[in-house]
N, C-alpha and C positions, 0 to 999 in steps of 0.2 A: 503493499500500500504507500504509494506516493506521501509525504507529508509534510502539509503548506500551512506556513502561523500555523501550528503545532499544532492541527489536527491531519488525524491519518482519513485522507476521503475515499473513498470506495474507489475501486480499481473496474471494475467490470464494466462501469458507467460512463457512458459519453461525459470528455471533459465537460461539458456546458451543464451539464444537472448534477454533477458531481462539484464542481468548487463552490455552490450555496449550501454547504455542509457545515461551512464556515459561516461561522454568527456574525453578520455586517454585511454577505456577499449576497446578492439575490441572486436571480436568473438574466436580467437586463446589465446587472455591474460583471458579472461572468463573462458574459455575450461583449463585454467594452474590453477587458484585461484580455480576452483571446486574440480580438482583434487587434490590438497593441501589439500580443506580440507575433499575430499572424500564424496564426493555430487554428485546423480548422474544429470548427465547434463539435462535429461527427463525431470526431476520434477519441478512439476511447481511452481511458485511462491510463492501464497497465501498457500501451503501446508507446506513450511520452517518454521521450529522452533525459534523461539527466540536466540535460543544458538548457531544456522547453521547461522543465520544472523549475528552474533556479531561475527563469527569467519570469515566469511567474509570480513569483514570490517574492523577487526583484519589485515587480511591479506593486502586488499587496501590500511590502513593507513601506514602500514611499508613499504610495497615494490615498491611501484607508486607513481609517482604525477600525482593528477588528480582533474579537475574541475578549480576549479579559480586557484591554483598555477601555474598547466598548462597553462593556459592563459595566465597568468602573466609572466612568463617564455620563451612562445613562443613572446610574446611583445614585451620583452625585447630583444631576442638574434637580433628580426628584427630593434629593435629601435640601437642595437650597429651596425648592419650592415651600419645605416643610416649617425651614425657619425664617420665611421669609411671613409665613402666615398667610399666604395669598391663599385663594378659593381650592383651585388645583392638590394646592400642600395640606390642605387640609380635608378635603378626600380621597388624599392618598393616604393620611394619617388614619382614618376612619377604614380605610377597606373598603370603600364605597366608586362604584362607577364617578369617573373624571372628567368623562366627556359633554358629560350634557344627558346622560341617557334616560330614562324614567327609573324608578326603583320601586313604583307604591303595587306592582303587577310584576314584573320580572326584575335580574340583576342578581340570582341565587348563588348563582357562582360566587360574585362581590360578596355577600352577606353571610354565604352560609346556611346552615339546613334552619328551618321556620321555628322559631319559637314561640308558642303559645302561651297567650295570654287570656288568662279566664274572662267572662266576660261582665258586663255589670247587671247584680238584676234588678228589675222596676221596684220600684216604690211603690205599693199600694195605698194608697191615701184615703 
């Protein structure tokens, strides 16, 4: 398995589908990288030569933030929002949806299992 940016990418897949296994690289970015290097996106990963893998690694290292650095940057961005106590940071702190989704009937993934609250008894007068 070729190792790019600290990740073992699958060797039996086409290189255009193997590169997105790296966190921070999607399909479009993978195709852009392959165009810069001059590699056919339909080639299998195990058919690449060491020089081609080195060229891909060099481009990823110089032009993109991937894997651990990207995860760290995202965590710092969320922590900054929490520190300045903005609305989005408050939603992150409470583990609620951040982008304006409704929470009355949905968002069970973020809120967790239902917590049943006892209903009020009617007062007879």
